[in-house]
C-alpha positions in Angstrom: -11.5 10.8 -7.1 -10.1 8.2 -9.5 -9.1 4.8 -8.2 -6.5 2.2 -8.9 -6.0 -1.5 -8.2 -4.1 -2.0 -4.9 -2.8 -5.3 -3.4 -1.2 -5.6 0.0 0.5 -9.0 0.1 2.4 -11.0 2.7 3.7 -14.6 2.5 0.7 -15.7 4.5 -2.2 -13.8 3.1 -3.6 -11.0 0.9 -4.4 -8.2 3.4 -6.1 -6.0 0.7 -7.0 -6.5 -2.9 -9.3 -3.9 -4.3 -9.7 -0.4 -5.6 -8.2 2.5 -3.7 -8.2 6.3 -4.2 -5.0 6.9 -2.3 -2.3 4.9 -0.6 0.5 6.3 1.7 3.6 4.2 2.4 6.8 4.7 4.2 9.9 4.0 2.1 13.6 4.3 3.1 13.6 8.0 2.1 10.3 9.1 3.6 6.6 9.1 2.7 5.3 7.9 -0.7 1.8 8.7 -1.8 0.3 6.8 -4.7 -2.7 8.1 -6.6 -4.4 6.9 -9.8 -2.1 7.5 -12.8 1.1 7.4 -10.7 4.2 6.9 -12.8 5.6 3.3 -12.7 8.2 2.8 -10.0 9.7 0.3 -7.6 10.6 1.4 -4.0 12.1 -0.3 -0.9 9.6 0.1 1.9 10.6 0.7 5.5 8.6 -0.5 8.5 5.9 2.0 9.4 2.2 3.0 9.0 0.4 2.3 5.8 -2.8 4.3 5.0 -5.3 3.7 2.3 -8.4 5.5 1.2 -10.8 3.1 -0.3 -14.5 3.5 -1.0 -14.4 6.9 0.8 -13.1 5.3 4.0 -9.6 5.6 5.4 -7.9 2.5 6.8 -4.6 2.4 8.6 -2.3 -0.5 9.4 1.3 -1.3 10.3 3.6 -2.6 7.6 7.0 -4.3 7.9 9.8 -3.8 5.4 9.1 -4.8 1.8 8.9 -3.7 -1.8 6.4 -1.4 -3.5 5.7 -1.9 -7.2 3.7 0.7 -9.0 2.6 -0.2 -12.5 -0.1 1.1 -14.8 -2.4 -1.9 -14.2 -1.9 -2.2 -10.4 0.1 -1.2 -7.3 1.4 -4.0 -5.1 3.1 -3.8 -1.7 5.0 -7.1 -1.0 5.6 -7.1 2.8 7.0 -9.5 5.3 4.0 -8.8 7.6 1.1 -6.4 7.8 -1.7 -5.8 10.4 -4.7 -3.5 10.1 -5.0 -1.3 13.2 -8.2 -3.1 14.2 -6.2 -6.4 14.3 -3.5 -5.1 16.6 
């Protein structure tokens, strides 16, 4: 599966910065799945689960509200807060 650059950013830290095969976010209209080659877009994220598949391993966390920016070079989720499930 092809990968894309993904960043999960909060004001305090970078929670993830690497290659991902898939990322699933909750936006204000429902679930958004981003794969390599996704069309550029901007979306308002709602609080909820955030799942990524990176290096063949699925990771899940809890995201606050924020903004999702998908560009050809990278995808970035700019969040008020984020915690991986293992951190909760």
